[in-house]
Each structure stands twice: as structure tokens, then as C-alpha cells.
C-alpha positions as CSV (number, residue, x, y, z in Angstrom):
1,M,-13.6,22.9,9.7
2,T,-9.9,22.9,8.9
3,L,-7.7,19.8,9.0
4,S,-5.8,21.3,11.9
5,R,-8.9,22.1,14.0
6,L,-10.2,18.5,13.2
7,A,-6.9,17.1,14.4
8,V,-6.9,19.2,17.6
9,Q,-10.8,18.0,18.3
10,A,-9.5,14.4,17.6
11,L,-6.4,14.4,19.8
12,R,-8.6,15.5,22.9
13,H,-10.0,11.9,22.7
14,W,-6.5,10.6,23.7
15,T,-5.2,13.7,25.8
16,D,-6.8,16.4,27.6
17,T,-4.1,18.9,27.0
18,P,-3.3,18.3,23.2
19,A,-0.3,20.4,21.9
20,A,-0.5,21.6,18.5
21,P,-0.3,18.7,16.0
22,R,1.9,19.1,13.1
23,L,1.0,18.1,9.6
24,L,3.3,15.5,8.0
25,S,1.4,14.3,5.0
26,H,-1.8,14.5,3.3
27,R,-2.4,11.9,0.6
28,E,-5.3,9.5,1.3
29,N,-5.2,10.5,5.0
30,A,-4.1,13.5,6.6
31,V,-1.1,12.4,9.2
32,F,-0.1,14.6,12.0
33,A,2.8,14.2,14.4
34,V,1.3,14.5,18.0
35,T,2.5,14.3,21.6
36,L,0.7,11.9,24.0
37,A,-0.3,12.8,27.8
38,S,2.7,10.5,28.5
39,G,5.1,12.6,26.5
40,E,5.6,10.1,23.8
41,P,5.4,11.1,20.2
42,A,2.7,9.3,18.0
43,A,1.1,9.8,14.8
44,L,-2.7,10.8,14.4
45,R,-4.5,10.0,11.2
46,L,-7.5,11.5,9.8
47,H,-8.9,9.0,7.5
48,R,-10.2,10.0,4.2
49,P,-13.9,9.9,4.3
50,G,-15.7,7.4,2.3
51,Y,-12.6,5.2,1.5
52,N,-12.5,2.6,4.5
53,S,-15.4,2.0,6.7
54,I,-15.2,2.2,10.5
55,E,-15.1,-1.6,10.6
56,D,-12.6,-1.8,7.9
57,I,-10.3,0.5,9.9
58,R,-11.0,-1.5,13.0
59,W,-9.9,-4.7,11.5
60,E,-6.9,-2.9,10.3
61,L,-5.8,-1.9,13.7
62,W,-6.6,-5.4,14.8
63,W,-4.0,-6.9,12.2
64,T,-1.4,-4.4,12.9
65,E,-1.6,-4.9,16.8
66,A,-1.5,-8.6,16.3
67,L,1.5,-8.2,14.0
68,A,3.1,-6.0,16.4
69,K,2.7,-8.5,19.4
70,R,4.5,-11.0,17.1
71,G,7.3,-8.8,16.8
72,F,6.8,-7.7,13.2
73,P,7.9,-4.0,12.7
74,V,4.7,-2.1,12.4
75,P,3.0,0.9,14.2
76,R,0.7,-0.5,16.7
77,P,-2.6,1.4,17.5
78,V,-2.7,3.6,20.5
79,F,-6.0,3.3,22.5
80,T,-7.8,6.3,24.2
81,P,-8.1,6.3,27.8
82,K,-11.8,4.7,27.3
83,G,-10.1,1.9,25.4
84,E,-11.2,3.0,22.0
85,A,-9.1,2.4,19.1
86,L,-10.6,5.1,16.5
87,V,-13.0,7.9,17.1
88,A,-15.8,9.3,14.9
89,L,-15.6,12.9,14.5
90,D,-17.9,15.6,12.6
91,E,-17.8,15.8,8.8
92,E,-17.9,12.0,8.4
93,Q,-14.2,11.9,9.7
94,V,-12.7,9.0,11.4
95,A,-9.4,9.2,13.5
96,T,-7.0,6.9,15.0
97,V,-3.7,7.3,16.5
98,I,-0.6,5.0,16.0
99,S,2.7,4.6,17.6
100,W,5.6,6.7,16.2
101,V,8.3,5.2,13.8
102,D,11.6,6.4,14.0
103,G,13.6,7.0,10.8
104,G,12.1,8.0,7.3
105,P,11.0,6.4,4.1
106,I,13.5,4.6,1.8
107,G,12.4,6.9,-1.1
108,V,9.9,9.1,-2.4
109,S,8.0,8.7,-5.8
110,S,9.1,12.1,-6.9
111,A,12.8,11.5,-6.9
112,P,15.1,8.6,-8.0
113,L,16.1,6.1,-5.5
114,A,19.3,6.9,-3.6
115,G,22.4,4.9,-3.9
116,T,24.3,2.6,-6.5
117,D,22.6,-0.2,-8.2
118,Q,24.1,-2.4,-5.4
119,D,22.9,-0.4,-2.8
120,Q,19.4,-0.4,-4.0
121,T,19.2,-4.2,-5.0
122,T,20.7,-4.8,-1.3
123,L,17.9,-2.6,0.1
124,Y,15.0,-4.4,-1.8
125,H,16.4,-7.9,-1.1
126,R,15.8,-6.7,2.5
127,V,12.1,-5.5,1.5
128,G,11.5,-8.8,-0.1
129,A,12.4,-10.5,3.2
130,L,10.2,-7.9,5.1
131,L,7.2,-8.7,2.9
132,A,7.8,-12.4,3.3
133,R,7.7,-12.1,7.2
134,L,4.5,-10.2,6.8
135,H,3.0,-13.0,5.1
136,Q,4.5,-15.6,7.3
137,Q,3.5,-13.9,10.5
138,T,-0.1,-13.1,9.0
139,D,-0.6,-16.7,8.1
140,A,0.3,-17.7,11.8
141,L,-2.8,-15.5,13.1
142,N,-6.2,-16.9,13.8
143,L,-8.3,-14.4,11.8
144,P,-11.7,-13.9,13.5
145,E,-14.6,-15.1,11.7
146,A,-15.9,-11.3,11.3
147,F,-12.7,-10.1,9.9
148,Q,-13.3,-8.0,6.8
149,R,-10.9,-6.1,4.1
150,R,-11.2,-5.3,0.6
151,S,-10.1,-8.1,-1.9
152,W,-7.5,-7.5,-4.5
153,D,-8.6,-10.5,-6.5
154,S,-9.3,-10.7,-10.4
155,D,-12.5,-8.8,-9.9
156,G,-11.1,-6.1,-7.6
157,L,-8.2,-5.5,-10.1
158,L,-9.7,-6.1,-13.4
159,G,-13.4,-6.6,-12.9
160,P,-16.3,-4.4,-14.3
161,D,-16.1,-2.1,-11.1
162,P,-12.5,-2.2,-9.8
163,L,-11.6,-1.1,-6.3
164,W,-9.7,1.9,-7.5
165,G,-11.8,2.8,-10.6
166,R,-12.2,1.8,-14.2
167,F,-8.9,2.6,-15.6
168,W,-9.7,1.7,-19.1
169,L,-11.9,4.9,-19.1
170,H,-9.2,7.2,-18.1
171,P,-10.3,10.5,-20.3
172,G,-6.6,11.1,-21.2
173,L,-6.2,7.8,-23.1
174,T,-6.0,7.9,-26.9
175,A,-8.2,5.3,-29.0
176,A,-4.8,3.4,-29.6
177,Q,-3.9,3.4,-25.9
178,S,-7.2,2.4,-24.9
179,D,-7.1,-0.5,-27.2
180,L,-3.7,-1.5,-26.0
181,I,-4.8,-1.5,-22.5
182,G,-8.2,-3.3,-23.4
183,T,-6.1,-6.2,-25.0
184,A,-3.6,-6.3,-21.9
185,R,-6.5,-6.3,-19.6
186,A,-8.1,-9.4,-21.5
187,K,-4.9,-11.3,-21.3
188,A,-4.5,-10.6,-17.7
189,V,-8.0,-11.7,-16.9
190,A,-7.0,-15.0,-18.4
191,D,-3.7,-15.2,-16.8
192,L,-5.2,-14.6,-13.4
193,A,-7.8,-17.3,-13.9
194,A,-4.9,-19.8,-14.9
195,Y,-3.1,-18.7,-11.6
196,Q,-5.1,-20.9,-9.2
197,K,-5.6,-19.2,-6.0
198,T,-4.3,-21.0,-3.0
199,S,-3.6,-20.2,0.7
200,R,0.0,-19.9,-0.2
201,N,-0.2,-17.5,-2.9
202,F,-3.1,-15.6,-1.8
203,G,-3.9,-14.0,1.6
204,L,-3.8,-10.9,3.7
205,I,-1.3,-8.3,1.9
206,H,-0.2,-4.9,2.4
207,A,-1.0,-3.8,-1.1
208,D,1.0,-0.7,-1.1
209,A,4.4,-1.2,0.0
210,L,5.9,1.8,-2.0
211,R,9.0,3.6,-1.0
212,E,7.1,6.1,1.1
213,N,5.6,3.1,3.3
214,V,8.8,1.4,4.1
215,F,10.8,3.3,6.9
216,R,14.3,3.0,7.5
217,S,16.1,3.7,10.9
218,G,19.7,2.7,10.9
219,E,19.6,-1.1,9.6
220,A,15.9,-1.7,10.8
221,L,13.0,-1.4,8.3
222,T,9.3,-0.8,9.4
223,L,6.3,-1.2,7.3
224,I,3.7,1.5,7.8
225,D,0.3,2.4,6.2
226,F,-1.9,-0.2,6.0
227,D,-4.8,1.8,4.7
228,D,-5.1,-0.2,1.4
229,S,-4.4,-3.6,2.8
230,G,-6.7,-6.4,2.0
231,F,-6.9,-10.1,0.8
232,G,-4.9,-10.4,-2.6
233,Y,-1.9,-12.2,-4.3
234,R,1.2,-12.3,-2.4
235,M,3.1,-11.4,-5.7
236,F,1.2,-8.2,-5.9
237,D,2.8,-7.0,-2.7
238,L,6.1,-7.6,-4.4
239,A,5.3,-6.0,-7.8
240,V,3.9,-3.0,-6.1
241,A,7.0,-2.5,-3.8
242,V,9.3,-2.0,-7.0
243,S,6.4,-0.2,-9.1
244,Q,7.9,3.2,-8.8
245,S,11.1,2.1,-10.6
246,L,9.3,0.6,-13.5
247,E,10.9,3.2,-15.8
248,D,14.5,2.9,-14.3
249,A,17.4,0.9,-15.9
250,N,17.7,-1.3,-13.0
251,Y,14.3,-2.3,-12.6
252,D,14.9,-5.9,-13.6
253,N,17.7,-5.9,-11.0
254,L,15.4,-4.5,-8.3
255,S,12.6,-7.3,-9.2
256,A,15.1,-10.0,-8.9
257,A,16.3,-8.6,-5.5
258,I,12.9,-8.4,-3.9
259,I,12.1,-11.9,-5.2
260,D,15.4,-13.4,-3.8
261,G,14.9,-11.6,-0.7
262,Y,11.4,-13.1,-0.3
263,Q,12.7,-16.5,-0.8
264,T,15.1,-16.2,2.1
265,V,11.9,-16.5,4.2
266,L,9.2,-18.1,2.1
267,P,9.4,-20.1,-1.2
268,L,8.1,-19.0,-4.6
269,T,7.3,-21.2,-7.3
270,P,8.0,-20.5,-11.3
271,A,4.3,-19.9,-11.5
272,D,4.7,-17.1,-9.0
273,T,7.8,-15.4,-10.3
274,S,6.9,-15.7,-14.0
275,R,3.9,-13.4,-13.0
276,M,5.8,-10.4,-11.9
277,A,5.1,-8.5,-15.1
278,L,1.4,-9.3,-14.7
279,F,1.3,-8.0,-11.4
280,A,3.4,-4.9,-12.3
281,L,0.7,-4.4,-15.1
282,L,-2.1,-4.7,-12.5
283,R,-0.6,-2.0,-10.3
284,T,-0.2,0.5,-13.2
285,F,-3.8,-0.2,-13.9
286,A,-5.0,0.2,-10.4
287,S,-3.0,3.6,-10.1
288,L,-4.5,4.7,-13.4
289,G,-8.0,4.2,-12.0
290,W,-6.8,5.8,-8.7
291,I,-5.7,9.2,-10.1
292,V,-8.9,10.2,-12.0
293,P,-11.2,11.3,-9.0
294,R,-8.2,12.6,-7.1
295,L,-6.2,15.0,-9.2
296,P,-7.4,17.7,-11.5
297,A,-7.5,16.9,-15.1
298,G,-4.6,19.1,-16.2
299,E,-2.4,17.5,-13.5
300,A,0.9,16.4,-15.1
301,S,0.7,13.1,-13.1
302,H,-2.0,12.0,-15.3
303,A,0.5,11.7,-18.3
304,K,3.1,9.7,-16.2
305,F,0.3,7.1,-15.1
306,I,-0.8,6.6,-18.7
307,R,2.6,6.4,-19.9
308,R,3.6,3.7,-17.4
309,A,0.3,1.7,-17.8
310,V,1.0,1.8,-21.8
311,M,4.7,0.9,-21.3
312,Q,3.7,-2.1,-19.0
313,S,0.9,-3.3,-21.2
314,E,3.4,-3.6,-24.2
315,R,6.0,-5.4,-22.0
316,Y,3.4,-7.8,-20.7
317,L,2.0,-8.4,-24.3
318,S,5.4,-9.1,-25.8
319,Q,6.1,-12.0,-23.2
């Protein structure tokens, strides 16, 4: 069954007279613009089979609804007339509907950030504050005992079977690149072990606050796509948010801006901020593992992800 037909099948759980869904994006999930029975716009998600379990998705929606109730800018789940937050379809497919978010992403991975250096640093100062508010509001919640999400801890990032794959085995790596990444990985394991995990620096994080997942409408910012969210280091959220600018001349400025913005809401220690390069490295590693099963071997993106992982390994080891 095609994605469009699956989307129509899914939407019938929310409305008896579904208008044709319009495909917006298809990365991990296929996301469609839809219209509800009330006439309100919304977003229908067909979740990537095999990535998140039904229980994982239920807890993601529980979290975002709890955040929305506290006033944090995030899409909230839209329930079916039967009160269901998600529906299971054919072909191991799960569908959810979330509230519409006005505006558009602050940028895309395929193009440089718009604006001057000042424009960009001002923007990422605000993104830093947004992520701090996410962590602050999340810490104020009472998570149910059964709450579950993946863990972006040392094992999930650097262990023998990382969440996004064994990056050090990417078939495009040369022997020298593989050795370099292996050396950086060993240092990172020791570095994370020395960075003691506490309730202040480790908790529920978005884990994927890329440009495409921060929407701007006027002066308002909204955080979308909690598909990869889980328990992890708060500094990982900051590093991921600026990771698409790793090769840009103003990367250090953006990193400083997001850290400064975060600290307008929550404090960071030198032990936190000194590990920005570590967490940037861990994102390049995760991305290198992520791309292997998702894109054909000849896809040009492989070279980009290898280049970034090698570059950040060199940066990290030179500290």
C-alpha cells in the first residue's frame, strides 16, 4: 500500500470524511498535512516501522502533552473520537496526529543558515534558552513509574551496539580514518565516565533539535519532532542543535551563543561547557552509524558524514 493510501486509512480514525493528506516530509516518519473534522489543520505522522515501539510512542505523546499543558511550545497529540492517541495500521505501521505548528524551520541541512553572524548568534541564543526551558519544564513533571524511552548514555552512544549503529564499521572509512575514530571513541568513553551523571546534567532530552526541528513564526520558536527523544546528557541537546554548522566559520560563535542562551534559564558548570566538543563528536559518530542502513552506498551524504566525524575526532583529540 502506498504512503498516501496509508495516510487516508489512518486519517479515517480521526474523521469520517478525510480530505486528501498532503505529504510534507519523509525522513524517519512520513508527515502529512491534514484537516480534522473541526476544520482545523493538523499533522499526521506515519511512524517508521521498527524504530519506536507503540509504548515508546505513547510515552513520547504523554511527554509532549504534559509540556504543552505547562505552556511549553510543542505540538500536542490530537486524540481520535474514541480517545486514542495512536492507531496501529497494516504493514506494521503506527499513525499519530499532532497539532499544527505555524511558521517554518529556522534552516535546513542542505543550505547555509540565513542572515549575518549576528543574526545567527542571536537566533541560537534563543534556541539555547528554549532547550533550557524544555529541561526545566521536564524536570518539574512527575514521570510515571512505567515511563520509558531510549537512553543516550555512554552505552547508547559509544557501547558495542549503539542506538544508531556501529559507526566505526562504516564501510566507507579508510584504515587511517577508522584508527582515528577508534582513538577518539576510546577517549570519549573515558571522558564520559569522568563526567558524573547527575539529575542536573542528565535527564529527558529532545536529542535531535536540528534546524528542521525548530520552527519559527514571527518571534516565537516551537520545538517539534520528539521521535528520537530519550534520557541523555543535557549538553548533548546543545551540541546537536548546532551540529549542522560544524564546518561553518562561525561554529564557535554559535556554540557560545547557545550555551549563553541556555544559561539565561539554567546554570551550566565548567565541567558541562568544556565538553561541548565531546558531545559534538558523539553526534557525528551517531550520524555516521545512522546513515549506513538508510542511504545507498553511493549516496554523496556518506562522504559528508565521514568527513565531519573525522574532522571532529581531530578537534576533540587536539584538546
